[in-house]
C-alpha positions as CSV (number, residue, x, y, z in Angstrom):
1,M,195.1,-8.8,-29.7
2,I,196.6,-5.5,-28.6
3,P,194.6,-3.9,-25.7
4,V,192.4,-1.1,-26.9
5,K,193.3,2.0,-25.5
6,I,190.8,4.1,-27.1
7,D,187.1,2.8,-26.3
8,S,185.8,2.1,-29.5
9,M,182.1,2.6,-28.0
10,L,183.3,6.0,-27.5
11,I,184.3,6.4,-31.0
12,T,180.8,5.4,-32.1
13,T,178.9,7.8,-29.9
14,Q,181.1,10.9,-31.3
15,R,180.0,9.9,-34.9
16,E,178.4,13.5,-35.7
17,K,181.2,15.2,-33.9
18,D,184.9,15.0,-35.5
19,V,187.6,12.8,-36.2
20,E,189.7,13.5,-33.3
21,S,188.8,10.3,-31.5
22,I,189.4,8.0,-34.7
23,V,193.0,9.8,-35.1
24,D,193.5,8.8,-31.3
25,W,192.4,5.4,-31.8
26,F,194.7,5.0,-34.9
27,D,197.8,6.7,-33.1
28,Q,197.2,3.9,-30.4
29,H,197.4,1.1,-32.8
30,K,199.9,2.7,-35.3
31,Q,202.3,0.0,-34.9
32,S,200.3,-2.9,-36.0
33,F,198.6,-1.0,-38.9
34,Y,202.1,0.4,-39.9
35,I,203.3,-3.2,-40.4
36,L,200.2,-4.1,-42.2
37,G,200.2,-1.3,-44.4
38,R,204.4,-1.6,-44.9
39,S,203.5,-5.2,-46.3
40,Y,202.0,-3.5,-49.4
41,L,203.6,-0.3,-49.8
42,S,207.3,0.8,-49.8
43,N,207.8,4.3,-48.4
44,Q,206.5,6.7,-45.9
45,Q,204.7,9.1,-47.9
46,Q,202.2,6.4,-49.1
47,M,202.0,5.0,-45.3
48,E,201.0,8.7,-44.3
49,E,198.4,8.6,-47.4
50,L,197.2,5.2,-46.4
51,I,196.5,6.3,-42.8
52,Y,194.9,9.4,-43.9
53,R,192.5,7.9,-46.3
54,S,191.9,5.1,-43.7
55,I,190.9,7.9,-41.2
56,I,188.6,9.7,-43.5
57,K,186.9,6.5,-44.9
58,V,186.4,5.1,-41.2
59,H,184.6,8.6,-40.2
60,K,182.6,8.5,-43.4
61,E,181.5,4.9,-42.9
62,M,180.9,5.2,-39.2
63,P,177.1,5.3,-39.7
64,R,177.1,1.8,-41.2
65,F,179.1,0.2,-38.5
66,K,177.2,-2.6,-36.7
67,S,178.1,-3.9,-33.4
68,E,178.1,-7.5,-34.4
69,T,181.5,-6.9,-36.0
70,S,184.3,-5.8,-33.8
71,F,185.4,-2.3,-34.2
72,E,188.9,-3.1,-34.9
73,T,187.7,-6.1,-37.4
74,W,185.6,-3.7,-39.3
75,V,188.4,-0.9,-39.6
76,T,190.8,-3.3,-40.7
77,S,188.6,-4.3,-43.4
78,I,188.7,-0.8,-44.8
79,F,192.3,-0.7,-44.2
80,I,193.1,-3.6,-46.3
81,H,191.0,-2.4,-49.2
82,I,193.0,1.0,-49.3
83,C,196.1,-0.8,-49.2
84,R,195.3,-2.7,-52.1
85,E,194.4,0.5,-53.9
86,L,197.5,2.1,-53.0
87,S,199.9,-0.8,-53.9
88,N,198.9,-0.4,-57.5
89,D,200.8,2.8,-57.5
90,G,204.4,1.9,-58.8
91,S,206.0,5.5,-57.8
92,L,208.0,4.1,-54.8
93,Q,210.7,6.1,-53.2
94,A,213.4,5.0,-50.5
95,S,212.1,4.1,-47.1
96,E,213.4,5.3,-43.9
97,E,212.8,2.2,-41.6
98,S,215.9,0.3,-39.8
99,E,217.7,-2.6,-41.7
100,Q,215.6,-5.0,-39.3
101,Q,212.3,-3.5,-40.3
102,K,213.5,-3.9,-44.0
103,D,214.2,-7.3,-43.9
104,L,210.7,-7.9,-42.4
105,F,208.8,-6.3,-45.0
106,K,211.1,-7.8,-47.6
107,A,210.2,-11.3,-46.3
108,L,206.6,-10.4,-46.1
109,K,206.5,-9.1,-49.8
110,Q,207.7,-12.3,-51.0
111,L,204.4,-14.0,-49.9
112,K,201.6,-14.2,-52.1
113,E,198.7,-11.5,-51.3
114,Y,196.3,-13.8,-49.3
115,E,199.3,-15.5,-47.7
116,K,200.5,-12.1,-46.5
117,E,197.5,-11.2,-45.0
118,A,196.4,-14.2,-43.4
119,V,199.9,-14.3,-41.5
120,V,199.8,-10.4,-40.7
121,L,196.1,-10.2,-39.7
122,T,196.5,-13.4,-37.6
123,Y,200.0,-13.1,-35.8
124,I,200.7,-9.1,-36.3
125,K,197.2,-7.8,-35.8
126,G,196.3,-10.6,-33.5
127,F,193.0,-11.6,-35.1
128,S,191.4,-15.1,-34.7
129,Q,191.5,-17.5,-37.5
130,E,187.9,-17.0,-37.8
131,E,188.0,-13.4,-37.9
132,T,190.7,-13.4,-40.4
133,A,188.8,-16.0,-42.7
134,H,185.7,-13.7,-42.4
135,L,188.0,-10.5,-43.4
136,L,189.7,-12.5,-46.4
137,Q,186.3,-14.2,-47.4
138,V,187.6,-17.7,-47.3
139,S,186.8,-20.8,-45.2
140,V,188.6,-21.5,-42.1
141,E,190.2,-24.4,-43.4
142,K,191.6,-22.4,-46.5
143,M,192.7,-20.0,-43.8
144,K,195.0,-22.4,-42.2
145,A,196.2,-23.6,-45.7
146,L,197.3,-19.9,-46.3
147,L,199.1,-19.6,-42.9
148,F,200.8,-22.9,-43.4
149,S,202.0,-21.9,-46.9
150,G,203.0,-18.3,-45.7
151,I,204.9,-19.5,-42.6
152,Q,206.7,-21.9,-44.8
153,S,208.0,-19.1,-47.1
154,L,208.8,-16.9,-44.3
155,R,210.8,-19.6,-43.1
156,K,213.1,-19.8,-46.0
157,E,213.4,-16.1,-46.1
158,M,214.4,-15.9,-42.6
159,G,217.4,-18.1,-43.2
160,Y,216.4,-21.5,-41.9
161,G,217.3,-23.3,-45.3
162,L,215.5,-25.1,-47.8
163,N,215.8,-28.8,-47.1
164,F,212.6,-29.9,-45.1
165,N,211.5,-33.3,-45.7
166,G,208.4,-33.7,-43.1
167,C,205.7,-35.8,-44.2
168,K,203.1,-33.9,-46.4
169,E,200.1,-35.6,-45.1
170,Y,200.8,-34.4,-41.7
171,H,201.5,-30.6,-42.7
172,K,197.6,-29.9,-42.2
173,N,198.1,-30.6,-38.5
174,Y,200.8,-28.2,-37.6
175,I,198.9,-25.2,-37.1
176,D,196.1,-26.8,-34.7
177,Y,198.8,-28.7,-32.8
178,L,200.8,-25.6,-32.1
179,E,197.9,-23.6,-31.2
180,K,196.5,-26.5,-29.1
181,A,193.3,-26.9,-31.0
182,M,193.6,-30.4,-31.9
183,D,191.3,-33.0,-30.1
184,R,192.9,-35.8,-27.9
185,S,192.7,-38.5,-30.4
186,R,194.2,-36.7,-33.4
187,K,196.8,-35.1,-30.9
188,I,198.0,-38.5,-29.8
189,D,198.2,-40.0,-33.1
190,F,200.3,-36.9,-34.2
191,E,202.6,-37.0,-31.3
192,V,203.3,-41.0,-32.0
193,H,204.2,-40.2,-35.6
194,I,206.5,-37.2,-34.5
195,Y,208.2,-39.4,-32.0
196,H,209.3,-41.8,-34.6
197,C,209.9,-39.5,-37.8
198,Q,213.1,-37.6,-37.6
199,D,212.2,-35.7,-40.4
200,C,208.9,-34.3,-39.1
201,Q,210.5,-33.4,-36.0
202,E,212.9,-30.9,-37.7
203,D,210.3,-29.7,-39.8
204,L,207.8,-28.9,-37.1
205,A,210.7,-27.4,-34.9
206,T,211.5,-24.7,-37.3
207,F,208.0,-24.3,-38.4
208,Q,207.2,-23.7,-34.5
209,D,210.4,-21.2,-34.5
210,V,208.9,-18.9,-37.1
211,M,205.5,-18.9,-35.4
212,L,207.0,-18.1,-32.0
213,T,209.0,-15.3,-33.8
214,L,205.5,-13.8,-35.0
215,L,204.2,-14.1,-31.7
216,N,206.9,-12.7,-29.9
217,L,206.6,-9.8,-32.4
218,T,202.9,-9.4,-31.5
219,E,203.6,-9.2,-27.8
220,K,206.5,-6.4,-28.7
221,I,204.4,-4.7,-31.3
222,E,204.3,-1.5,-29.3
223,D,208.0,-1.2,-29.2
224,F,208.0,-1.5,-33.0
225,H,209.9,1.7,-34.5
226,V,207.3,3.6,-36.6
227,P,209.3,6.6,-38.3
228,P,209.3,9.9,-36.4
229,G,206.7,12.5,-37.5
230,F,204.7,10.0,-39.2
231,M,201.6,10.6,-37.4
232,E,202.2,14.2,-37.0
233,N,201.9,14.5,-40.8
234,V,198.8,12.8,-41.0
235,K,197.3,14.9,-38.4
236,A,198.4,18.0,-39.9
237,R,196.5,17.1,-43.2
238,L,193.6,16.1,-41.0
239,A,193.7,19.6,-39.3
240,E,193.6,21.3,-42.6
241,K,190.5,19.4,-43.9
242,E,188.8,20.1,-40.6
243,K,188.7,23.5,-41.6
244,Q,185.8,22.7,-44.0
245,R,182.3,22.1,-42.7
246,Q,181.8,18.5,-40.9
247,L,180.6,16.0,-43.4
248,K,177.2,15.0,-42.5
249,N,176.8,10.8,-42.5
250,K,173.2,10.9,-42.6
251,K,171.9,9.8,-45.8
252,R,170.5,12.9,-47.7
253,K,166.9,12.5,-48.4
254,R,166.4,12.6,-52.2
255,M,163.6,14.9,-53.1
256,G,161.8,13.8,-56.1
257,L,162.5,15.8,-59.1
258,L,160.1,16.0,-61.8
259,F,161.8,17.0,-65.1
260,A,158.8,17.9,-66.8
261,S,159.2,19.0,-70.4
262,A,163.0,18.1,-70.5
263,F,164.9,18.9,-73.5
264,A,167.1,16.1,-75.3
265,L,171.0,16.2,-73.7
266,L,173.6,14.8,-76.3
267,M,171.4,12.4,-77.9
268,G,168.5,14.9,-79.1
269,I,166.4,13.4,-76.1
270,G,163.4,15.1,-74.6
271,F,160.7,17.9,-75.1
272,F,160.6,21.6,-75.3
273,T,160.3,24.0,-72.2
274,G,159.3,27.5,-72.6
275,A,159.5,28.7,-76.2
276,F,161.3,31.8,-75.4
277,T,164.1,30.3,-73.3
278,N,164.4,27.6,-75.9
279,L,164.8,29.7,-79.0
280,Y,167.0,32.2,-77.1
281,Y,169.8,29.5,-76.4
282,T,169.3,27.9,-79.5
283,W,170.1,31.0,-81.2
284,T,173.1,32.4,-78.9
285,E,174.7,29.0,-77.7
286,E,176.6,26.8,-80.2
287,D,178.0,24.3,-77.8
288,Q,174.9,21.7,-78.2
289,Q,175.4,20.0,-74.9
290,L,175.6,23.5,-72.7
291,R,172.6,24.7,-74.8
292,A,170.4,21.8,-73.6
293,F,171.8,22.5,-69.7
294,L,170.8,26.1,-70.1
295,Q,167.4,25.3,-71.7
296,Q,166.5,23.1,-68.8
297,G,167.4,25.5,-66.3
298,F,170.3,23.5,-64.9
299,G,172.7,26.4,-65.0
300,E,173.1,29.8,-66.0
301,R,175.1,31.7,-68.8
302,L,178.3,33.3,-67.0
303,N,181.0,34.5,-69.4
304,L,183.5,35.3,-66.9
305,E,186.9,36.3,-68.8
306,A,190.4,36.3,-67.8
307,E,193.8,36.8,-70.0
308,S,197.3,35.8,-69.4
309,D,200.2,36.4,-71.8
310,G,197.8,36.5,-75.0
311,V,195.9,33.5,-73.9
312,K,192.1,34.4,-73.0
313,I,190.0,32.0,-71.0
314,K,186.1,32.4,-70.6
315,I,184.0,30.6,-68.2
316,K,180.8,30.1,-69.7
317,S,178.7,28.1,-67.3
318,A,178.8,25.8,-64.5
319,I,176.6,22.7,-64.0
320,A,176.6,20.8,-60.7
321,D,174.7,17.8,-58.9
322,D,175.8,15.0,-57.0
323,V,178.0,13.2,-59.2
324,Q,180.2,16.3,-60.4
325,T,180.7,19.6,-61.2
326,L,181.0,20.4,-64.7
327,V,182.7,23.6,-65.8
328,F,182.2,24.7,-69.5
329,Y,184.7,26.8,-70.9
330,E,186.3,28.7,-74.0
331,I,190.2,29.1,-74.6
332,E,191.3,31.5,-77.4
333,D,195.0,32.2,-78.4
334,T,194.9,35.9,-79.3
335,E,198.5,35.9,-80.8
336,N,199.1,32.3,-82.6
337,D,197.0,29.4,-84.0
338,N,197.1,27.1,-81.0
339,Q,193.9,25.4,-79.2
340,Y,194.5,24.5,-75.6
341,M,192.6,22.4,-72.8
342,M,192.3,22.3,-69.2
343,N,193.4,19.0,-67.1
344,Y,191.9,19.0,-63.6
345,Q,194.9,18.8,-61.1
346,N,197.5,19.4,-63.8
347,G,197.5,23.0,-63.8
348,V,194.2,23.5,-62.8
349,S,192.9,23.5,-59.0
350,V,190.2,24.9,-56.6
351,E,191.6,27.0,-54.0
352,N,188.5,26.4,-51.5
353,E,188.2,22.6,-52.6
354,F,188.3,21.5,-49.0
355,E,185.7,24.0,-47.9
356,I,182.7,23.3,-50.5
357,M,183.8,19.9,-52.6
358,S,183.8,16.3,-51.6
359,R,187.1,14.6,-51.5
360,E,185.5,11.0,-51.7
361,T,184.7,11.4,-55.3
362,F,187.4,11.7,-58.2
363,P,186.3,13.8,-61.0
364,R,185.6,12.3,-64.4
365,Y,187.9,12.8,-67.2
366,Y,186.8,14.3,-70.6
367,P,188.8,13.7,-73.5
368,P,189.1,16.5,-75.9
369,D,186.5,17.0,-78.6
370,L,188.1,17.2,-81.8
371,K,185.1,16.4,-83.8
372,S,182.6,19.1,-83.1
373,D,181.9,21.8,-85.6
374,V,182.7,24.4,-82.8
375,N,186.2,23.3,-82.5
376,N,187.0,23.0,-86.2
377,E,186.0,26.6,-87.1
378,K,188.9,28.5,-85.8
379,K,192.5,27.1,-85.1
380,N,193.0,29.3,-82.3
381,V,189.8,28.6,-80.3
382,Y,189.0,25.6,-78.3
383,R,185.7,24.8,-76.3
384,G,185.5,22.2,-73.8
385,K,184.4,21.1,-70.4
386,I,186.2,20.0,-67.2
387,S,184.7,18.0,-64.5
388,L,185.3,18.9,-60.6
389,P,184.5,17.2,-57.7
390,P,180.9,17.4,-56.4
391,L,179.9,20.1,-54.1
392,T,179.3,19.2,-50.2
393,T,177.1,22.2,-49.9
394,E,174.0,23.3,-51.8
395,S,175.5,26.4,-53.6
396,G,178.8,28.1,-53.2
397,T,181.5,29.9,-55.1
398,I,184.6,28.1,-56.7
399,K,187.6,29.7,-56.7
400,L,189.3,28.3,-59.7
401,K,192.9,28.8,-60.1
402,I,194.8,27.9,-63.4
403,I,198.5,28.0,-64.0
404,M,199.0,25.8,-66.9
405,L,197.0,24.6,-70.3
406,Q,197.9,21.6,-72.4
407,K,198.2,22.2,-76.0
408,L,196.4,20.3,-78.4
409,I,198.9,19.0,-81.6
410,R,196.6,17.7,-84.0
411,D,197.7,14.7,-86.3
412,S,198.2,16.2,-89.9
413,S,196.9,13.1,-91.4
414,D,193.7,12.9,-89.3
415,W,192.6,16.3,-88.2
416,N,190.1,14.8,-85.5
417,A,192.9,13.1,-83.7
418,L,196.2,14.0,-81.6
419,R,199.8,13.2,-82.8
420,A,200.6,10.3,-80.6
421,D,204.3,10.5,-81.4
422,M,205.0,13.9,-79.7
423,E,205.7,14.8,-76.1
424,Q,203.3,17.0,-74.5
425,E,203.5,20.7,-74.7
426,Y,202.1,23.3,-72.1
427,E,201.2,27.0,-72.0
428,F,201.9,28.6,-68.6
429,G,200.1,31.9,-67.3
430,K,197.8,33.1,-64.6
431,W,194.0,32.8,-64.7
432,S,191.7,33.1,-61.7
433,F,187.9,32.9,-61.7
434,E,185.2,32.9,-58.9
435,I,182.3,30.7,-60.3
436,P,179.0,30.9,-58.6
437,V,176.9,27.4,-58.5
438,T,174.3,25.9,-57.3
439,K,173.9,21.9,-56.9
440,K,170.9,20.3,-58.6
441,P,169.3,17.1,-57.1
442,S,169.3,13.6,-58.3
443,I,166.9,10.7,-58.3
444,E,167.6,7.2,-57.3
445,Y,165.4,4.0,-58.3
446,A,166.0,0.8,-56.8
447,L,166.1,-1.9,-59.0
448,N,167.1,-5.0,-56.7
449,E,167.5,-7.6,-59.5
450,E,169.8,-10.3,-59.9
451,K,171.1,-11.7,-63.3
452,E,173.7,-14.1,-64.7
453,V,176.5,-13.1,-66.9
454,E,178.4,-16.1,-68.3
455,G,177.2,-18.2,-65.2
456,V,178.2,-15.6,-62.6
457,P,175.6,-13.8,-60.3
458,V,175.5,-10.0,-61.2
459,R,173.2,-8.0,-59.2
460,F,171.9,-4.6,-60.4
461,D,171.1,-2.2,-57.5
462,K,170.1,1.1,-58.6
463,L,169.7,3.5,-61.2
464,I,170.8,7.1,-60.5
465,I,169.5,10.0,-62.8
466,A,171.5,13.1,-62.6
467,P,171.5,16.2,-64.7
468,T,175.0,15.4,-65.7
469,A,175.0,11.5,-65.8
470,T,173.0,8.5,-65.7
471,I,174.6,5.7,-63.3
472,L,173.8,2.2,-62.9
473,Q,175.5,0.9,-59.6
474,Y,175.7,-2.9,-59.9
475,A,177.8,-5.7,-58.0
476,F,179.1,-9.0,-59.0
477,N,179.6,-12.2,-56.9
478,V,183.1,-13.5,-56.0
479,E,182.2,-16.7,-54.1
480,Q,182.6,-19.1,-57.1
481,W,186.6,-19.4,-57.8
482,E,186.2,-21.5,-60.6
483,K,185.0,-18.4,-62.6
484,R,184.9,-14.7,-61.9
485,I,184.3,-11.5,-63.3
486,D,187.3,-9.0,-63.2
487,V,185.6,-6.4,-65.4
488,L,182.1,-5.9,-66.8
489,N,181.6,-3.4,-69.5
490,F,178.5,-1.9,-70.9
491,D,177.6,-0.8,-74.4
492,N,174.6,1.6,-73.6
493,L,171.7,1.9,-71.4
494,E,167.8,2.4,-72.6
495,V,165.3,3.9,-70.4
496,N,161.8,4.1,-71.6
497,N,163.0,3.5,-75.2
498,K,165.6,6.5,-74.7
499,K,169.0,5.2,-75.0
500,V,172.4,6.5,-73.9
501,K,176.1,5.2,-74.5
502,A,178.4,4.2,-71.7
503,D,181.4,6.3,-70.6
504,M,184.3,5.0,-72.6
505,Y,186.4,4.9,-69.2
506,G,184.3,2.0,-67.5
507,S,183.1,1.6,-64.3
508,T,184.5,3.1,-60.7
509,F,184.5,1.0,-57.6
510,V,181.9,1.4,-54.8
511,D,182.8,0.6,-51.3
512,S,179.7,-1.0,-50.4
513,Q,178.6,-2.7,-47.3
514,Q,176.0,-5.1,-48.7
515,G,177.9,-8.3,-48.3
516,M,181.2,-9.6,-48.1
517,N,180.6,-11.8,-51.1
518,W,179.7,-8.7,-53.4
519,I,182.0,-6.3,-55.1
520,A,180.1,-3.1,-56.4
521,F,180.7,-0.9,-59.1
522,R,179.1,2.2,-60.8
523,A,178.7,2.5,-64.7
524,H,178.5,5.9,-66.0
525,F,176.5,6.7,-69.0
526,D,175.5,9.8,-70.9
527,P,172.8,12.2,-69.4
528,I,169.1,11.0,-69.6
529,L,166.2,12.7,-68.4
530,I,163.2,10.5,-67.7
531,E,160.1,11.4,-65.7
532,K,159.0,8.1,-64.6
533,P,161.2,5.2,-65.6
534,K,159.3,2.0,-66.3
535,E,161.8,-0.4,-67.9
536,V,165.3,-0.5,-68.1
537,K,167.4,-2.3,-70.7
538,I,171.0,-3.0,-70.2
539,Q,173.1,-3.6,-73.3
540,L,176.3,-5.5,-72.3
541,A,179.3,-5.0,-74.3
542,S,182.1,-7.4,-73.0
543,V,183.5,-9.2,-69.6
544,Q,186.8,-10.0,-68.6
545,L,187.0,-13.3,-66.7
546,T,189.4,-15.3,-64.5
547,I,189.1,-19.0,-64.9
548,Q,190.7,-21.6,-62.7
549,D,192.2,-24.4,-64.4
550,Q,195.0,-25.8,-62.7
551,K,197.7,-28.0,-64.3
552,T,201.3,-28.8,-63.4
553,I,204.1,-29.8,-65.9
554,E,207.2,-31.2,-64.7
555,L,210.3,-29.8,-66.2
556,D,212.7,-32.3,-67.2
557,A,216.0,-31.0,-68.5
558,S,217.1,-34.2,-69.6
559,R,214.6,-34.1,-72.3
560,G,215.9,-31.1,-73.8
561,Y,214.1,-28.0,-74.9
562,P,211.8,-26.8,-76.5
563,Q,209.2,-29.0,-74.8
564,T,205.4,-28.7,-75.4
565,F,202.0,-29.5,-73.8
566,E,198.5,-29.1,-74.2
567,Y,196.6,-26.7,-72.0
568,A,192.9,-25.2,-72.5
569,G,192.9,-26.9,-76.0
570,S,196.0,-25.0,-77.1
571,T,199.6,-25.9,-77.4
572,I,202.2,-24.2,-75.4
573,S,205.9,-24.4,-75.5
574,I,208.7,-24.2,-73.0
575,D,211.3,-22.9,-75.5
576,K,214.3,-22.4,-72.8
577,V,215.5,-23.2,-69.3
578,E,218.8,-21.4,-68.8
579,V,220.0,-22.2,-65.3
580,G,222.0,-19.2,-64.0
581,Q,222.1,-16.0,-62.0
582,P,219.2,-15.4,-62.9
583,T,217.6,-18.4,-64.1
584,K,215.9,-17.5,-67.5
585,V,212.8,-19.5,-68.7
586,V,210.9,-18.5,-71.8
587,I,207.2,-19.8,-72.5
588,S,205.7,-19.2,-75.9
589,S,202.2,-20.0,-77.6
590,H,201.9,-18.6,-81.0
591,E,198.5,-20.2,-81.9
592,I,196.0,-17.4,-81.8
593,K,193.0,-18.5,-83.4
594,N,190.2,-19.9,-81.2
595,R,192.8,-19.7,-78.4
596,A,190.6,-19.8,-74.8
597,F,193.3,-17.9,-73.0
598,E,194.9,-14.4,-73.4
599,W,197.2,-14.5,-70.3
600,L,198.2,-17.2,-68.1
601,Q,198.4,-17.3,-64.2
602,F,201.3,-19.4,-63.1
603,Q,204.3,-20.0,-60.9
604,I,207.6,-21.8,-61.5
605,K,208.5,-24.0,-58.6
606,G,212.0,-25.1,-57.8
607,E,213.1,-28.2,-55.6
608,N,211.1,-27.0,-52.4
609,E,207.7,-27.0,-53.6
610,Y,206.7,-24.5,-50.7
611,E,209.2,-21.9,-51.9
612,I,208.1,-18.9,-53.6
613,N,210.8,-17.7,-56.2
614,P,210.6,-14.0,-56.9
615,M,210.1,-13.7,-60.9
616,E,210.5,-10.7,-63.2
617,M,208.5,-11.0,-66.4
618,N,208.9,-9.4,-70.1
619,S,205.9,-10.3,-72.2
620,E,205.2,-10.0,-76.0
621,G,202.0,-10.1,-77.4
622,V,199.6,-9.0,-80.2
623,L,196.1,-7.4,-80.6
624,V,193.6,-9.4,-82.3
625,D,190.3,-8.0,-83.8
626,K,186.8,-9.5,-84.4
627,N,187.9,-10.9,-87.7
628,G,191.3,-12.5,-86.6
629,V,193.3,-9.4,-88.0
630,E,196.6,-9.1,-85.9
631,Y,198.3,-6.0,-84.6
632,D,201.6,-5.6,-83.2
633,A,201.1,-4.5,-79.5
634,T,204.5,-2.7,-79.8
635,T,203.3,-0.4,-82.3
636,P,201.0,2.6,-81.4
637,V,197.4,1.8,-82.6
638,A,194.2,3.6,-81.9
639,Y,192.8,1.0,-79.7
640,E,189.2,2.2,-79.5
641,K,189.2,2.0,-83.5
642,I,189.9,-1.8,-83.3
643,E,186.7,-3.8,-83.4
644,Q,186.3,-5.9,-80.5
645,P,190.2,-6.2,-79.6
646,R,191.8,-9.1,-77.6
647,H,195.3,-8.8,-76.0
648,F,197.1,-12.1,-76.3
649,F,200.5,-13.1,-75.1
650,T,202.9,-15.0,-77.5
651,V,206.1,-15.0,-75.5
652,Q,206.7,-14.9,-71.6
653,N,210.4,-14.1,-70.7
654,I,211.0,-14.9,-66.9
655,Q,213.7,-14.5,-64.9
656,L,213.8,-16.3,-61.6
657,L,215.7,-14.6,-59.1
658,S,218.3,-16.0,-56.2
659,N,216.9,-16.4,-52.9
660,N,218.9,-14.6,-49.9
661,D,221.5,-17.1,-49.8
662,G,222.4,-16.5,-53.4
663,E,221.4,-20.2,-54.4
664,T,220.7,-20.6,-58.0
665,V,217.1,-21.4,-58.8
666,I,216.5,-24.7,-60.7
667,P,213.1,-25.0,-62.2
668,K,211.3,-28.2,-61.5
669,R,207.7,-27.6,-62.2
670,L,205.4,-25.0,-64.0
671,E,202.4,-24.7,-62.1
672,I,199.3,-23.1,-63.9
673,Y,196.6,-21.8,-61.8
674,G,194.4,-20.7,-64.5
675,Y,194.2,-17.9,-67.1
676,N,192.4,-14.4,-68.3
677,T,190.1,-14.2,-71.0
678,T,187.6,-11.7,-72.6
679,K,184.3,-12.3,-73.9
680,Y,182.3,-9.8,-76.0
681,L,178.7,-10.0,-75.4
682,D,175.4,-8.9,-77.2
683,D,173.1,-9.8,-74.4
684,V,170.3,-7.3,-73.4
685,L,169.1,-7.4,-69.7
686,K,165.7,-6.2,-69.0
687,I,164.6,-4.9,-65.5
688,S,161.2,-3.4,-64.5
689,L,161.0,-0.8,-62.2
690,K,158.3,-1.2,-59.7
């Protein structure tokens, strides 16, 4: 492992000061982290964003760091998670590394995710197999298998050829033998076999060459070329962030808040407050949700106005809590019959965001409300709300700058929907506001209850009641590979017989430090004001699962195509295998009724079973509702209007790309690892609050 030049103990003693020591630590380790990050990402801009986010996250999570885990291991676990998040961003640009570096990253990218991480963490970062296994949440034996398959794949990419015929039963010994971790009796037996087996001698020799190449790279890691100005750009962003008040990592004590005499929010929930205040806002405020906030005292009427090129914007009020900052507005086109809405970070920005707002929480998106009475009275007036990040201070003034508005183009056949076949239109101008706001507190209630959903443990951790939202924090277990939850959706939440709907945009990930075998999320619901919650009822909606169900199908060209086989109770057809540059394979399954799988997880192997062939896929499919009615997935359809929709593939067009030697891929086996499926639920989970 690379010698630590910045003492991690020094970092931990400076938690409450600044991020400078963390920046210096990353600067000393930038080569190894750069290689790890570039095995996921493809340009310097993304790499700078990765390091920037990692430094911020490490600084924020420092109070949770426990000394029984090494500092570098802990930082790497955070770094890998952010790598995975950013790798989903498809906006790649040309990178600026040398050709040698590009070749290395290209080879690493051909590996499966866990193989890549196992190889880079072990041989580039220098972690032990036990540490890497802990980071990847797998057993040490599984780690060795990942290292073996990863090195085998790298061997092919590094030009050693494809024809290695070492005895398979001895493959499991390669890693231990070369790392001198094999006990004496096994070592003697292995060496005797190697002495008499020419194929294993050649196989082991080239395998060792790849391992030595990786180990040599580790020794020379500090000479690895990182693009000039890389860390300087990150430091410049951090310097700008440091202008704001230092983020305090001590958990803020939640003061109990009694929402006495609460009025109904959205769903008509609650009780009356002072009669005068209630009647005043009932008469003067048309927006039902804003009216409820004002009656409860969560905000005040502002009526700030600005006009540009005949478009007038009025800021009516702002409501802030620990979840978000809601700004209610009204936009009037004084010259034409147009309606406009705001989109945060798309023409709408907060000039002093770094000084008063959190950058750790991304605001919620609220779609345009086209059905409300207030937005159907006049064709030139629209009333809406926009979510901004939560405040980091108890109060402040938001400097809101608006330079672009989105035009709402309604569908003539359905006035309550937007036209889906037209490009977006925008109105440009200059509007500026200074909005005073005070953050209201939230209440957290511990749930600490574990349930099972489709046989998978799900832990419900806490209920958060805030003025602008109700949040359910939960986590699902990822230990059992036979069946695991990818997405869990909720229909509604009921507290003390008061029910609120779930946010249509699902849950958000939470980087919780409550166990390596759990993945935590937060589900958002409409606001609900309850004085003393006693019971929570959680209405589930659906769950998306990955099912491990392995099957290997030999591809015999002599039999001709199509060829069919049975899998998970359905018939799958291999329609075509066309060898060439590239090789084309077509797989189909048109039987939809009662089909268990929606999508398959598979790999097509050539003559070398350890070779990973790059694939490009183009899929065809159908949407199917609860009653079996099919919708063409290529035709625009209102997804939310389909009852219990499921998306099934019908045809998979696969192209197998040639390797670096230009050799044509000849498919020999179709290896199915498992499949994805969606199940709709009507389960109601009950949790009593102590």
